[in-house]
N, C-alpha and C positions, 0 to 999 in steps of 0.2 A: 716587680720592684725589688731592688737589691736590699740586703739587710741594712747597709749603711744609710740608704735613702729612707728606709722605714724609720730608723733611729732618728734621723734628722727631722722627719715629718712629725714624729711624736714629740721631739724637743720643741719644735716651733709651735705646735699646738699648746703645749704646756706653757711656753713663754707668753703666747698671746693671751691665754686665760689668766695668767698671773698679772698681766699688765693692766687688767681691768680694775677700776676702783669699785670696791664692794659697796653694796647699797643697804644701809640699815634703816629699820623702821619699827614702830611700836604698834601692835594690834589693838583692837578695841578692848580685849581682855587684859591688856597691859604687858603682853609677852614681847620681849625684845628679840627681833628677828634680823637676819641678814641674808641677802641674796648674793650667792657666790658661785660662779661657774655654772649657772643654769639651775642651781638648787637653792631651796630655802632652808635655813638652819635656825632653830630656836636656841638662842644663847642664854637667855634669862627668863624667869617667870614674872619679872617686874621691870618697869622702865629704868633705863640708865640715867645717871645724873649728867654725864657728859660723854660725847661721842666724837671720835676723829676717824673718818673713813679715808682710807688710802688704797693704793694699788696693792692688792693681795692681802690686805689686813685691815682689821677694825680694832682700834684701841678705845677702851671705854672705862668709865668709872661706874661700877654697879650701884644698886640701891643701898648697899651697905658701906659705900665709900671705898671699896677695894678697886685697884687698878688692874685691868685685865687686857689681854690681846687675843683676838681670834685670827689665826693664820689660815689662809685659803689652802696653801700647800699642806697636804696631810690633814686638813680640817681639824686643826689643833686649837685648844683653848688653854692659855697659860695665865697664871696669876703672877703679876709683876710686883705689886706692892699690897700687902694685906692690911695696911692702915691708910687713912685718908692722906692724900698728897696735898701740898700747899698750892703749887701752880703746875698746870699741865698745858703744854703747847705742842702743836704739830704744824709742819709745812712741808710740802712735797712728800718725800718718803721718810722724813725725819720726825721723831717724837722725843721730847725730853720733859722731865718733871723734876720738881724740887721737893725735898722733905727736910725741913729745917734749913740748914745752909749747905746741904749736899745736893748735887745735881746728878741725875741719872739719865741715861739714854737707852733707847730700845735698839738692841743689836741682835739680829738673827733670832728674834722672838724672846730674848732674855733681857733683864734689866742689868745694865752695866754702870758702875760708878764712874762718872766722867770728871768731876771736880768737887772740891770742898771749899768752904768759906765763901760761898757764892752769895752776893748781895742781890743781884738781879740777873736775868738772862733773857735772851730772845732767840727763837728758833727760826732759821731761814732754810730754803731748799737745800743748800749745799754746806751749811755751817751753823754754828751756834755762837752768839755773842754773849760774853760773860763779864760781869763786873766782879772781879776777884778782890774780896775784902782783905785777905791775908797779904797778898802781894801789892795791894793798892794799885791795881792796874785794870785796864780794859783789854780783854783778850778775845781772840777768835779761836774756837775749836774747829780745826779743819784737817781732815785726813790724818787723824791721830796726833796732830800737833797742837800745842798751845802757843799761839802767835800774839805777842803783846802789840797793842795798837797805841796805847797812851798810858802815861802814869796818871793816877788819880789819888791825890794826897788826901789824907784824913782831914776832915773839917771843911773841905771844899764842897761846892754844890754837887748834886748828883750828876754824874757824867751824862752828857747829851750825845746820843748817837742815833743814827738812822740806818736801817739796813734794808737792802733789797734781797732778791733771792741769792745773789752771789757777791755782793759788794756791801761795804759798810763805810759810812762817813762819820767823822767825829770832829766836833768843833771845840777847840781850846779857847774858852772865853777870854782868858787873860791875854792871849796874844792875837786872838781873832783868826788864827790859822785853821784851815780846813784840811783834815787828813783823810786819805782814802785808803781802805784796805781792799785789795783785789788780787785774787789768785796767789795768795801767800806772801804778798809784798805790801808794804805801807809806804805811801808817798804823800807829799804835800800838794794839794790841788791849787791852793792860793794862800798867801800869807795875810789876806785881809778880806773878810766876807761878812755878810749879814745872815745870822742864823735863820731869819724868817724867809730867806730865799735860797734854801737848800732842799732839793728833792732827790730821793734815792730810790731807784727801781732796780729791776733785773738787768744788770749789765750796763745801766745808764744812770748818770748823775747830772742834775742841773744845778747850777750855783751862780751867784752873783760875785764877780771879781771886782772888788773895790778899787784895786790898783789900776786895772785896765778900764774900769767903768763900763763893763759889758756883762751880758748874761751869756754863760757858757754851758756847753754840754760836753761831758766826758763820756766817751764810749770806746771800748777796745783799746785802751791805752792812749787815745788821742783826744785833744781838746778842740772844740769847734765853737766859733763865735756865732750865736744865733740871734742876738738882738743887742742894740746899743741903748736900749731903754729897759728900766727895771720892769719885770713882769708884774702884773696885777696878782696872778696866782699861777701855781705850777702843780701838776700832778703826774705821777709816773706809774708805769706798769712793767711788763716784761718786754724790754727792748723798745719801749715807747715812752716818750715824754711830751706832754701837752701843756701849753701855757697860753694865757691871755696876755698879749704884749701891752706895752705902754700906750698904744693908741686903740686898744680894744679888739684887735684881730685875734681869732683863735688859731693857733699854729701848733704844729705837731712835728716832732722829730721821730722818724721811723725809717728803718732800713738804710741808715747812714745819710738821710736827706731831710731837709727842712721843708715842710709842706704848709701852705696857707690853707686852712680848712674852711674858714669863714672870715669875711671882711668886717663882720660886726660881732660884738661880744655875745656869747650864748647866754640864755637864761640860766642855765646850769650845765655842767659837764662832768664826766667821770672817765677815769681810765681804769679798765678792768682787764687784767692779764695783757693780751696783745691788742685790745680793742679800745677805741675812743668813742664814747657816746656823748651826744650833746643835744640840748633842746634849743630850737630856734623857731620863733613864730608858732609855738605850740607843738611843733613836730619833733619826734625823737629821731635823730639822725645817727648814723653809724659810719665811722671812718676806720679803715683797716688797710691791710696790704693790698686789698682788691678795690680800693677807692672808697667813694662815699655813696651811701644809699639811705633812703628813708626807711626807717623801721616801721613807723606808723604815723598817721597825722595827729597823734595824741601821744601822751606818755603812758605806756601800759602800767597797770597797777602793780605787776610783778614781773621782773626780768632778772635773769641770772647769766653769768658768763663763766665759762671754763676754757682756758686757752683761747682759741679763735672761734669758739662756739657760743652763740647767743640764743637763749631760749626765753620766750615770753608768752604771757596770756593776752589774747586780744579782747575786744569788747564783748564778744560772744563767749568768752572764757574758753576759747579753743587754744591749743598749744601750737606755737610755730617756732621754728629754729632757723637761724641764719648762720651759714658757715661757708667760707671760701666764696663769698659774694652771692650765694644762692639761698633763696628762701624755700622752705618746705614745711608742710604740716607734720606735726608729731602726733601720731595716732589719728583717730577719727571721731573723738568724743568732744562734746561741748559741755557747758555748765560745770567746768572743773573748778573746784573751790580754790585750790592752790597747788603748788608743786615744789619739788626740790631737784637739785642737779648734783649728781655725783660722778665726776669725770664726764663721760659722754652719755651717761644713763639718766633718764628723766623718771622721777618717781612722783606719782600722784594717786589720790584716792578717787576711784571712778565713781561717778554719780550713781551707777548701778550697784556699787558696793565694794568690789574687790580692790585691794592695792594693786596698782599697775606700774610695771617697770618697762620702759621702752629704751632699747639700746640698738642703734644702727638698724632701725626699722623692725626689730623683732620684739615681741611683747612677752612678758611673764606676769601671770596673775596669781594673787594670793587672797 
């Protein structure tokens, strides 16, 4: 193997390790632990107040109210804020928090002041939405820029916005205009809409156009007519929009196409990341890029989704996963009380005692 090939191999191994979401848990004696790159690390001797687990890092508020971050690279622990913070949010690889009216973000393991005079904020995968009290505006922090979306005058109602992982919608109540922020640009989706029929997801927006009297989907800069009847309800995920139309059909916009998932209304339905799950005749069904399949002939007590991965407990309290249209068992134990999902890693307390982490078929026990 050449020296360059060896360097590239080591780089790829390092990249793949860093791409894993770290797995935090608390032991019986109250120690706060994290599993990172095949190793267990004790971060604190007492349980944290709040935890955000992400790829290559865990951000948490310790028992004393201090904000800290553990970085997998170099296995470093940094203090970010030594006094209690007011609000802490994380999405994707972004973390932000407020102290008073100052907004801070996590950047390369350090706290960086991002804005002041902040009334409210919301963190999404690729941006942060901020209500700037000083400039009386709604802004998006994106790639180092402060991009105004709308003016918000003092004395008016709190601004109403909805954000997905990479888009924001804002309704101007006085004019009934619906504004869209996407990839650094602000446009008007419609000059008349109903706030109750606006759903914003990752790269996809559903809205009712009063002028055209149609339900529309906006995706990748284009608008599509999906129904001429007002939907009963709408839910969105990552590139997925599901709705019950005016005659009770469950329909789904995914992959640039409109699909009729069921000809009758579901008992309930959810859109989680890129998957649509719904209940019909007592069955839990799954609709995704690989079509429709029955999860179980009942609704499992607990199920979690990450991306296109669904993990659930069956009636025997065994763990199963569905991904890419295929079902497989996770581990070989039953009587599992509960579980959590961090990226593609499943964490549960084994009936025999140890904490168990299963990722891609490989187990780690503590």
